[in-house]
TIKOLRO-988956 format. One record per residue (C-alpha): x, y, z. Coordinates in Angstrom, 1 decimal. Each point is the difference from the previous one (the first is absolute). Layout:
REM TIKOLRO-988956
X, Y, Z
X, Y, Z .
...
REM end
This chain:
REM TIKOLRO-988956
X, Y, Z
3.1, 3.0, -59.0 .
3.4, 1.1, -0.6 .
1.7, 3.5, 0.3 .
-0.8, -0.1, -3.8 .
-3.4, -0.4, 0.1 .
-0.7, 2.1, 2.9 .
-3.6, -1.1, 1.0 .
-0.4, 0.0, 3.4 .
-3.3, -0.8, 1.4 .
0.1, -3.1, 1.7 .
-1.1, -1.1, 3.4 .
2.6, -0.7, 3.1 .
-1.4, -1.6, 3.3 .
-3.4, -0.6, 0.0 .
-2.7, 2.7, -0.7 .
2.5, 2.7, -1.0 .
0.2, 1.0, -3.5 .
3.2, 2.7, -1.2 .
-1.3, 2.6, -2.6 .
1.0, -1.1, -3.5 .
2.8, 1.8, -1.5 .
-2.4, 1.8, -2.3 .
-2.2, 0.9, 2.8 .
3.2, 1.6, 1.8 .
0.9, 2.2, -2.9 .
-3.2, 0.8, -1.1 .
0.1, 1.7, 3.7 .
3.3, 1.7, -1.0 .
-1.4, 1.3, -3.0 .
-2.9, 1.6, 2.0 .
2.5, 1.5, 2.2 .
1.9, 1.3, -2.6 .
-3.0, 1.7, -1.4 .
-0.6, 1.9, 3.4 .
3.6, 0.8, 0.1 .
-0.5, 1.9, -3.2 .
-2.6, 2.2, 1.6 .
2.5, 0.7, 3.1 .
3.1, 0.0, -1.3 .
1.2, 2.9, -1.9 .
2.2, -0.5, -3.5 .
3.4, 0.2, -0.1 .
3.1, -0.5, -2.0 .
3.6, -0.2, -0.4 .
2.9, 1.4, -2.3 .
2.1, -2.6, -1.8 .
3.2, -0.4, -1.5 .
1.7, -2.9, -2.2 .
3.1, -1.9, 1.5 .
2.2, -2.2, -1.9 .
1.8, -3.4, 1.3 .
1.6, -2.9, -1.3 .
-1.2, -3.5, -0.6 .
2.2, -2.5, -1.4 .
2.0, 2.7, -1.6 .
-2.7, 1.6, -1.5 .
-1.4, 3.7, 0.9 .
-3.6, -0.2, 1.2 .
-2.1, 3.2, 0.9 .
-2.5, -0.3, 2.9 .
-2.9, 3.1, 0.7 .
0.5, 0.5, 3.9 .
-2.1, 2.7, 2.3 .
2.5, 3.1, 1.2 .
0.0, -0.1, 3.4 .
-1.6, 2.9, 2.0 .
-2.1, 1.0, -3.1 .
-3.2, -1.0, 1.5 .
-3.1, 2.5, -1.1 .
-3.7, -0.1, 0.5 .
-1.7, 0.8, -2.9 .
-2.2, 3.2, -0.1 .
-2.5, 1.8, -2.0 .
0.0, 3.7, -1.6 .
-0.6, 1.2, 3.3 .
2.6, -2.1, 1.6 .
-2.3, -2.0, 1.9 .
1.1, -3.4, 0.6 .
-2.1, -2.8, -2.0 .
-1.7, -2.6, 1.1 .
-2.1, -1.8, -2.3 .
-1.8, -3.0, 0.8 .
-0.6, -2.8, -2.5 .
-3.3, -0.4, -2.1 .
-2.1, -3.1, 0.8 .
0.0, -0.9, -3.7 .
1.6, 1.5, -3.3 .
-1.5, -0.4, -3.6 .
2.9, 1.4, -1.9 .
2.5, -2.1, 0.8 .
1.2, 1.8, 3.5 .
0.7, -1.2, 3.2 .
-2.8, -0.7, 2.2 .
-0.9, -2.2, 3.1 .
-1.9, -2.6, -1.8 .
2.3, -0.2, -3.1 .
2.9, -1.0, 2.3 .
-0.1, -3.7, -1.1 .
0.0, 0.5, -3.8 .
2.4, 2.9, -0.1 .
2.2, -1.7, 2.6 .
0.0, -3.3, -2.6 .
1.2, 2.2, -3.3 .
2.2, 1.8, 1.7 .
3.3, -0.1, -2.0 .
2.2, -1.0, 3.1 .
-2.7, -2.9, 1.0 .
-1.0, -1.3, -3.3 .
4.0, -1.0, -0.8 .
-0.3, -1.9, 3.5 .
-3.2, -1.5, -0.6 .
1.0, -1.3, -3.3 .
3.1, -1.4, 1.6 .
-2.1, -1.7, 2.8 .
-2.2, -1.9, -2.4 .
2.7, -1.2, -2.5 .
2.4, -1.4, 2.7 .
-3.2, -1.4, 2.0 .
-1.0, -1.9, -3.1 .
3.6, -1.4, -1.0 .
0.2, -1.4, 3.9 .
-3.2, -1.1, -0.3 .
1.1, -2.6, -3.1 .
2.8, -0.7, 1.9 .
-1.5, -1.4, 3.2 .
-2.7, -1.8, -2.3 .
2.9, -2.3, -1.0 .
0.4, -0.8, 3.8 .
3.9, -0.4, -0.4 .
0.5, 2.2, 3.1 .
-2.2, -2.4, 2.0 .
1.5, -3.3, -1.6 .
3.3, 1.7, 0.6 .
-0.8, 0.7, 3.6 .
-1.1, -3.6, 0.6 .
2.9, -1.5, -1.7 .
2.4, 2.2, 2.6 .
-1.9, -1.1, 3.2 .
0.1, -3.8, -1.3 .
4.0, 0.1, -0.3 .
0.5, 2.0, 3.2 .
-1.2, -3.3, 2.0 .
2.2, -0.1, 2.8 .
1.1, 3.5, 0.2 .
-3.3, 1.5, 0.4 .
1.7, 3.2, 1.6 .
2.0, 0.9, -2.7 .
-3.6, 0.5, -1.9 .
-0.5, 3.0, 2.1 .
2.7, 2.4, -1.6 .
-0.2, -2.0, -3.3 .
-3.3, 0.9, -0.6 .
-0.4, 3.2, 2.1 .
3.1, 1.5, -2.4 .
-2.2, -1.3, -2.9 .
-3.4, 1.8, 0.8 .
2.3, 2.8, 1.1 .
1.4, 0.3, -3.5 .
-3.7, -0.5, -1.2 .
-0.6, 3.1, 1.7 .
2.6, 1.9, -0.7 .
0.3, -0.5, -3.8 .
-3.7, -0.5, -1.0 .
-1.7, 1.5, 3.1 .
-1.4, -3.4, 1.0 .
-3.0, 0.2, 2.6 .
-3.3, -1.4, -0.2 .
1.6, -2.5, -2.1 .
1.9, -1.6, 2.9 .
-3.7, -1.0, 1.7 .
-0.6, -3.2, -2.5 .
3.7, -0.7, 1.6 .
-1.1, 0.3, 3.6 .
-2.5, -3.0, -0.8 .
2.9, -1.6, -1.0 .
2.6, 0.8, 2.7 .
-2.0, 0.2, 3.3 .
-0.7, -3.5, -0.3 .
2.9, -1.0, -1.0 .
2.0, 2.1, 3.0 .
-2.6, -1.8, 2.3 .
0.6, -3.2, -0.9 .
3.8, 0.8, 0.5 .
-0.4, 0.7, 3.6 .
-0.5, 4.1, -0.4 .
-3.3, 1.9, -0.6 .
-1.8, 1.9, -1.8 .
1.5, 3.4, 0.8 .
3.4, -1.4, -1.5 .
-1.9, -0.6, -3.1 .
-1.1, 3.3, -0.3 .
3.5, 1.6, 1.0 .
1.3, -2.2, -3.3 .
-2.6, 1.2, -2.4 .
-1.9, 3.1, 0.5 .
2.4, 2.0, 2.9 .
2.9, -1.0, -2.4 .
-1.8, 1.6, -3.0 .
-0.6, 3.4, 1.8 .
3.8, -0.1, 1.0 .
0.9, -0.1, -3.2 .
-2.8, 2.3, -1.2 .
1.3, 2.6, 2.4 .
3.5, -0.4, -0.6 .
0.3, -0.5, -3.6 .
2.4, 1.4, -2.6 .
-2.4, -0.6, -2.8 .
-3.4, -0.4, 1.1 .
-2.1, 1.0, -3.2 .
-3.6, 0.3, 2.2 .
1.3, 2.4, 2.8 .
3.9, 1.2, -0.2 .
-0.5, 0.9, -4.0 .
-3.2, 1.8, 0.4 .
1.1, 1.7, 2.9 .
3.3, 1.4, -2.0 .
-1.9, 0.8, -2.7 .
-2.3, 2.2, 1.9 .
2.8, 1.5, 1.9 .
2.2, 0.7, -3.2 .
2.7, -2.0, 0.7 .
1.6, -2.9, -2.4 .
-2.2, -3.2, 0.4 .
1.9, -3.0, 1.5 .
2.9, 2.5, 0.9 .
1.6, -0.2, 3.8 .
0.8, -3.8, -0.4 .
3.5, 0.3, 1.7 .
-2.4, 1.2, 3.1 .
-2.7, -2.1, -0.1 .
1.5, -3.7, -0.7 .
2.1, 0.1, 3.2 .
-3.2, 1.2, 1.4 .
-2.1, -2.8, -1.3 .
2.7, -2.7, 1.0 .
0.1, 1.9, 3.7 .
-3.5, -0.6, 0.3 .
-0.4, -3.4, -1.4 .
2.7, -1.5, 2.2 .
-1.7, 1.9, 3.1 .
-3.3, -1.2, -1.1 .
1.7, -3.7, -0.6 .
2.0, 0.0, 3.9 .
-3.1, 0.9, 1.7 .
-2.5, -2.4, -1.6 .
2.8, -2.6, 0.3 .
0.2, 0.6, 3.7 .
-3.6, 0.1, 0.6 .
-0.4, -3.2, -2.5 .
2.7, -1.8, 2.4 .
-2.0, 1.0, 3.1 .
-3.3, -1.4, -1.4 .
1.6, -3.6, -1.0 .
1.4, -0.4, 3.4 .
-3.7, 0.9, 1.7 .
-3.0, 0.5, -2.8 .
-2.0, 1.3, 3.0 .
1.5, 3.2, -0.1 .
-1.1, 1.0, -2.9 .
-3.0, 2.4, -0.5 .
-1.5, -2.2, -2.7 .
0.2, -3.3, 2.1 .
-3.3, -0.6, 0.1 .
-1.4, 1.2, -3.5 .
3.1, -2.6, -1.2 .
-1.8, -2.7, 1.6 .
-2.2, -0.1, -3.2 .
2.7, -0.6, -2.0 .
1.2, -2.8, 2.2 .
-2.7, -1.7, -0.1 .
-0.3, -0.1, -3.6 .
3.5, -1.5, -0.3 .
-1.1, -2.9, 2.2 .
-2.7, -0.6, -3.0 .
2.0, 0.3, -3.5 .
3.3, 1.1, -1.4 .
1.0, 2.8, -2.4 .
-0.4, -0.2, -3.6 .
3.3, 0.5, -2.1 .
0.5, 2.0, -2.9 .
2.1, -0.4, -3.2 .
2.6, 2.5, -0.9 .
0.7, -0.9, -3.4 .
2.1, 1.5, -3.0 .
-2.8, 2.7, -0.9 .
-0.1, 0.9, 3.8 .
3.9, 1.0, -0.3 .
-0.4, 1.9, -3.4 .
-2.6, 2.1, 1.7 .
2.1, 0.6, 3.3 .
3.3, 0.7, -2.7 .
-2.3, 2.4, -2.0 .
-0.9, 1.9, 3.5 .
3.9, 0.5, 0.5 .
1.0, 1.0, -3.3 .
-2.9, 2.4, 0.3 .
2.1, 1.5, 3.3 .
3.0, 0.2, -1.7 .
-1.2, 1.6, -3.2 .
-2.0, 2.5, 1.9 .
3.2, 1.0, 2.4 .
1.9, 0.3, -3.1 .
-2.7, 2.0, -1.3 .
-0.4, 2.5, 2.9 .
3.7, 0.3, 0.4 .
1.5, 0.3, -3.8 .
-2.6, 1.5, -1.7 .
-2.3, 1.7, 2.2 .
-3.2, -1.8, -0.1 .
-2.9, 1.5, 1.5 .
-3.7, -1.3, 0.8 .
-1.1, -0.4, -3.7 .
2.9, -2.1, -0.8 .
0.1, -2.5, 3.2 .
-3.6, -0.4, -0.3 .
0.9, -0.9, -3.5 .
2.9, -2.5, 1.5 .
-2.8, -1.7, 2.0 .
-2.4, -0.5, -2.6 .
2.6, -1.7, -1.9 .
1.0, -1.8, 3.1 .
-3.7, -1.4, 0.7 .
-0.9, -0.6, -3.7 .
3.5, -2.4, -0.1 .
-1.6, -1.7, 3.1 .
-3.2, -0.4, -1.5 .
1.3, -1.6, -3.3 .
2.4, -2.5, 1.9 .
-3.3, -0.5, 2.0 .
-1.7, -0.9, -2.8 .
2.6, -2.4, -1.4 .
0.5, -1.9, 3.0 .
-3.6, -0.3, 0.7 .
1.1, 1.5, 3.7 .
-2.9, -0.1, 2.2 .
-2.4, -1.4, -3.2 .
0.5, 3.6, -1.7 .
-1.5, 0.4, -3.4 .
0.5, 3.3, -2.3 .
-2.8, 1.9, 1.1 .
0.9, -0.6, 3.7 .
3.0, 2.8, -0.8 .
-2.6, 2.7, -0.8 .
-2.2, -1.2, 3.0 .
3.0, 0.1, 2.3 .
1.0, 3.5, -0.9 .
-3.5, 1.5, 0.5 .
0.1, -1.8, 3.4 .
3.1, 1.2, 1.2 .
-1.0, 3.7, -1.1 .
-3.2, -0.1, 1.4 .
2.1, -0.9, 3.5 .
1.3, 3.3, -0.1 .
-3.0, 2.1, -1.0 .
-0.3, 1.5, 3.5 .
3.6, 0.6, 0.1 .
-0.3, 2.0, -3.4 .
-3.4, 1.8, 1.2 .
1.9, 0.8, 3.1 .
2.6, 1.8, -2.0 .
-2.5, 2.0, -1.9 .
-2.2, 0.8, 3.1 .
3.3, 1.3, 1.6 .
0.4, 2.2, -2.8 .
-3.3, 1.6, 0.1 .
0.8, 0.7, 3.7 .
2.8, 2.2, -1.2 .
-2.1, 1.4, -2.8 .
-2.4, 0.9, 2.4 .
2.6, 1.9, 2.2 .
1.2, 1.7, -3.5 .
2.7, -2.0, -1.4 .
4.0, -0.5, 0.5 .
1.0, 3.0, -1.9 .
2.2, 2.1, 3.0 .
-0.3, 3.3, -2.5 .
-3.8, -0.2, 0.0 .
-2.5, 1.2, 2.6 .
-1.3, -2.9, 2.0 .
-0.8, -1.6, 3.3 .
2.4, -2.5, -0.2 .
3.0, 2.4, -0.2 .
-1.2, 1.8, 3.1 .
-0.7, -3.1, 1.9 .
3.9, -1.1, -1.5 .
0.8, 3.2, 1.5 .
-1.6, -0.6, 3.4 .
1.6, -3.2, 0.6 .
4.0, 1.2, -1.2 .
-0.4, 3.3, 2.3 .
-0.9, -2.3, 2.8 .
2.9, -2.2, -0.6 .
2.6, 2.6, -1.6 .
1.6, 0.3, 4.0 .
0.6, -3.4, -0.1 .
3.2, -2.0, -1.6 .
-0.4, -2.0, -2.8 .
0.5, -2.9, 1.7 .
-2.9, 0.7, 2.4 .
-2.3, 1.4, -3.0 .
1.1, -3.3, -1.8 .
-1.3, -1.9, 3.0 .
-3.6, 1.7, 0.1 .
-0.2, -0.8, -3.7 .
0.2, -4.0, 1.0 .
-2.2, 1.1, 3.0 .
-2.3, 1.2, -2.6 .
0.0, -2.8, -2.3 .
-0.2, -2.8, 2.6 .
-3.3, 1.8, 1.8 .
-1.4, 1.0, -3.5 .
0.1, -3.6, -1.2 .
-2.4, -1.1, 2.5 .
-2.6, 2.1, -2.0 .
1.1, -0.8, -3.6 .
1.5, -3.8, -0.4 .
0.6, 0.2, -3.7 .
4.0, 0.9, -0.4 .
-0.9, 1.4, -3.8 .
-2.7, 1.9, 1.3 .
2.1, 1.3, 3.5 .
2.7, 1.1, -2.3 .
-2.6, 1.9, -2.5 .
-1.6, 1.5, 2.8 .
3.4, 1.1, 2.3 .
2.9, 0.2, -2.2 .
-1.4, 3.3, -2.1 .
0.0, 1.4, 4.1 .
3.1, -1.7, 1.0 .
2.2, 0.8, -2.7 .
-0.1, 3.5, -0.2 .
0.0, 0.3, 4.1 .
3.3, -2.2, -0.2 .
1.5, 3.0, -2.0 .
-1.2, 2.6, 2.1 .
1.3, -2.0, 3.3 .
3.4, -0.7, -1.3 .
-1.1, -3.9, -0.3 .
0.9, -1.4, -3.8 .
-2.7, -1.3, -1.7 .
1.4, -3.7, 0.1 .
0.0, 0.3, 3.4 .
-3.5, 1.0, 0.2 .
-0.9, -3.2, -2.1 .
2.1, -2.3, 2.4 .
-2.7, 1.4, 2.6 .
-3.0, -0.6, -2.3 .
1.4, -3.6, -0.3 .
0.9, -1.1, 3.0 .
-3.0, 1.8, 1.8 .
-2.0, -1.2, -2.9 .
0.6, -3.8, 0.5 .
0.7, -0.9, 3.4 .
-3.0, 1.2, 1.6 .
-1.3, -2.7, -2.1 .
0.9, -2.3, 2.3 .
-2.6, 1.0, 2.9 .
-2.4, 2.6, -1.4 .
-3.5, -1.8, -0.5 .
-1.0, 2.2, -3.1 .
2.4, -2.3, -1.8 .
-2.0, -2.2, -2.1 .
3.3, -1.9, -1.0 .
0.6, -0.8, 3.5 .
-3.3, -1.1, 0.8 .
-0.3, -2.1, -2.7 .
3.2, -1.2, 1.0 .
-1.4, -0.9, 3.5 .
-3.1, -1.7, -1.3 .
1.9, -2.3, -2.1 .
2.2, -1.1, 3.3 .
-3.3, 0.0, 1.9 .
1.3, 2.2, 2.4 .
-1.9, 3.1, 1.4 .
1.3, 3.4, 0.1 .
0.3, 0.4, 3.5 .
2.0, -3.0, 0.2 .
2.5, 1.1, -2.5 .
0.2, 3.5, 1.6 .
0.9, -1.7, 3.3 .
3.2, -1.5, -1.3 .
0.8, 3.2, -2.6 .
-0.2, 2.6, 2.2 .
3.9, -0.5, 1.5 .
1.1, -0.6, -3.7 .
-1.8, 3.3, -0.9 .
1.9, 2.1, 1.9 .
3.7, -1.5, -1.0 .
-1.3, 0.9, -3.6 .
-1.1, 3.4, 1.3 .
3.3, 0.6, 1.6 .
2.2, -1.0, -2.9 .
-2.3, 1.8, -2.6 .
0.8, 3.1, 1.9 .
3.3, -1.0, 0.1 .
0.1, -0.5, -3.7 .
-1.5, 3.6, -1.0 .
2.9, 1.5, 2.2 .
2.5, -1.9, -1.8 .
-1.6, 0.8, -3.5 .
0.3, 3.8, 0.9 .
4.0, -0.2, 1.5 .
1.0, -2.1, -2.9 .
-0.8, 2.9, -2.7 .
-2.8, -2.2, -1.5 .
-1.1, 1.8, -3.0 .
REM end
């Protein structure tokens, strides 16, 4: 599954099973509950600051530096209060974390957003327009196969950047891997041009609704802001990965036995000797669906920039896109669509994101157990925040920002849901950024890069494992290839975060 879905229980290599994200989050809940018995409650003083966005004056409540105090009782003793096992009055309890997290005001909006957008994409995918368009592109590129690498990579990277594409890449892996092997490349090239491309876009996105929008919303910065920094970042990482992939592909084309996937690819080569591949038509109806998608992109960008559209409006825009795609699909009988297929596809698309939605709720439940995110109230979370910031207070902002990036990269091993990780970490990282002199926007960049780039290697990523399974490639084979590129991404990601600090990204 993808970053959006967040269900991370899959097996990799034989005999080893990685704990499901739900299990990992539950263990975090247990740890959070234990911390309430050990960590005293604390609070901050706050103040309102004014700032300008597109000529409009905005206000934000921030923590006063150096204002942290421990909560004390009437006798002056520091208050440590363990969470109840169960609460029957609608209060906070250990076994109430799931429900309380889901119905929390900050979580329910995100959950509804994921359901609506997921349903809309379900309808679009049901039309078969994306698959047909891709097949048509591959057909037309015959004789110039190497050009397919940058073309496809840019398209899938845009999918990750604009729509948060992730698990949707898995079906295309099944198409691209055999195609690239038939062209003399290997399965790894197919994965790089599909799954890896989506995550490059996801991590450097300027408008991804599933990662960036959620993180910025929680951090309290304007949604989809900072595009002047992120668009060049997307271009850099996209070009970097294309160059890396094309150099690798050229080596494999020259000597296929250099590939870590050479033996597993043999199965494909044997199949090619027996049969060819079917071609899908790319009709007027398919073209209209693609046009519908691009018009939605333009509408969303205009709404965010000119009208200040937020999560409710963006969700509705995607709903319109999905509805229009469904009507086109029925009118042109795309993929044998009938009227009843529209709601069925919507249900299927929404169901695909149910895991991500629950992760958001569960992550919010952890925050509730720790006392919530109000800095002016006595909570365990505030004390944890103070401890983290106190440990970083002697570091310059660039070092603090880099530690945030490192933290998000490591944390992604445990919680692979992009939305879930944002919901869990940004309530801590955003005010922490205020305390250590780092802009909240930079904290969001640290989240984006740390969250997405480690998806290329961590065995807890269900989407990665699904893509590898579709390519008939074992995780160990992939890791053998990926480890060098992972080091390159880590270095460039660190540089990007530091650059965000130096350029005053806000």
